[in-house]
N, C-alpha and C positions, 0 to 999 in steps of 0.2 A: 504494500500500500504506500502510495506517495503522499506525503504531507507537505503543505506549504504554510509558512508562518510569516505574516507581515508584521512590520513594526515601523515606528518612526513618525506616525501621524501626530497631529496636535493642533493647537490653535495658533494662528499666525496672522499678522496684519497684512493687508493688501500691499503688494510690492515685496513681500518677504520671500523666504526660501525654506524649503523642507526637503529632506531626502528620505525616501521610504526604502526599506529593505525587505526582501523576501527570501527566507532561508528554506531550502528544499531538502527533504530527507533522503534523496537519492542523488546520484551523480547527474548533474544537469546536462552534461554532454550526451547523455543517453535519451534525453527528451528531444522531440522534434522541434519544439519551440516554446517560448514563454511570452507572456504578455501582461500588461497592466490594464485593468478596467476600472471604471468608477461609476458610482450610482449616486446621483443627487437626490435630495428629498422629492418624492412624488414624481420621479422620472425613471425612465428605463436605464438599465445598465448600459454603458457605452464603452467601446474599446478606446483606450488612450494611446497605446503603442505596443509594438510587437518586436521581439528580437528572436531571430532563428539560429544565428550562429555568430561566433566571435568575429568572423570575417565579413559579415554582411551588415551594412548600415541599418540600424533599426528604422522602423516606419512609424509615423505618428499621425493622429487625427489632426486636421488643420488647426483646430482651436488651441493646440498646445505647441505647435511647431515653433522652434526658436526659443521656447521657454522651458520645455521639459526634455530630459535626456535619460535614456535607458542604458544601463551598463551591466556587465556581468563579471563575476569573479568565479571562475570555474573551480578554483582550488577550495573556495569556501562554499560552493554550491549555492551561491547567492546572486540574485539580481537586484538592481537598484533602480529607483526612479527619482532622479534629481529634478526638483521643481523650483524654478526661479520666477521672479516677477509674478507671484501668485495673485489671482483675482478672486473676488467673492464668488464668481460663477464656477470656480474650481472646487468649491466646497462639496464634499460628498464622502462616501465610503469608498476607499480604494482597495481593489482586490487584485491579487496575484493569480495568474493562471499558468498552468503548464500542460503539455499534452504529448502523448505518444499514441498508442492505439486507444487510449482513454483520455479523458479530460479531467484535470485536477484543479481545485480551487482552494485558496486560503480563506480564512475567516473574515478578512477585511480589517482595515485600519481607518479611523475617522480623520479626515482633514477638514478643518474649518478655517475659512479665510474671512476675517472681519474687514469691513470697509472703513 
C-alpha cells in the first residue's frame, strides 16, 4: 500500500510564500507520476501541477504558472510545491497524488491566504 503524507500548509498573507511537502512511503521513481491538486471551499478539486520524471519540466495550471514550482527529491521520496506571491484565491486544501496502475492520495494540507 502506498501512503502519501502532506505537510507545510498554514496561514499566510497575500504576497507571501509557502512550501508544501509530500512524503511517499515507496520509492517515487517507481511511480508513473505525481501531482498536486487543490480544492477551494465549495469548489471542485483542481489539478495544480504534474511532475512525471526528474528530466521533464513539470506542467502547471495557468493560474499558478510563474508563481508555483514542483520539485522532487528522489532520495527522500518527497515532492514539493513551492508557492510564491500567494493570492487569496489560492486558499484551499492541497492534496498530493501519485499513480502507477493505481491512484494514491494524501490526506491534504490546508493553505489559507489572507488579503
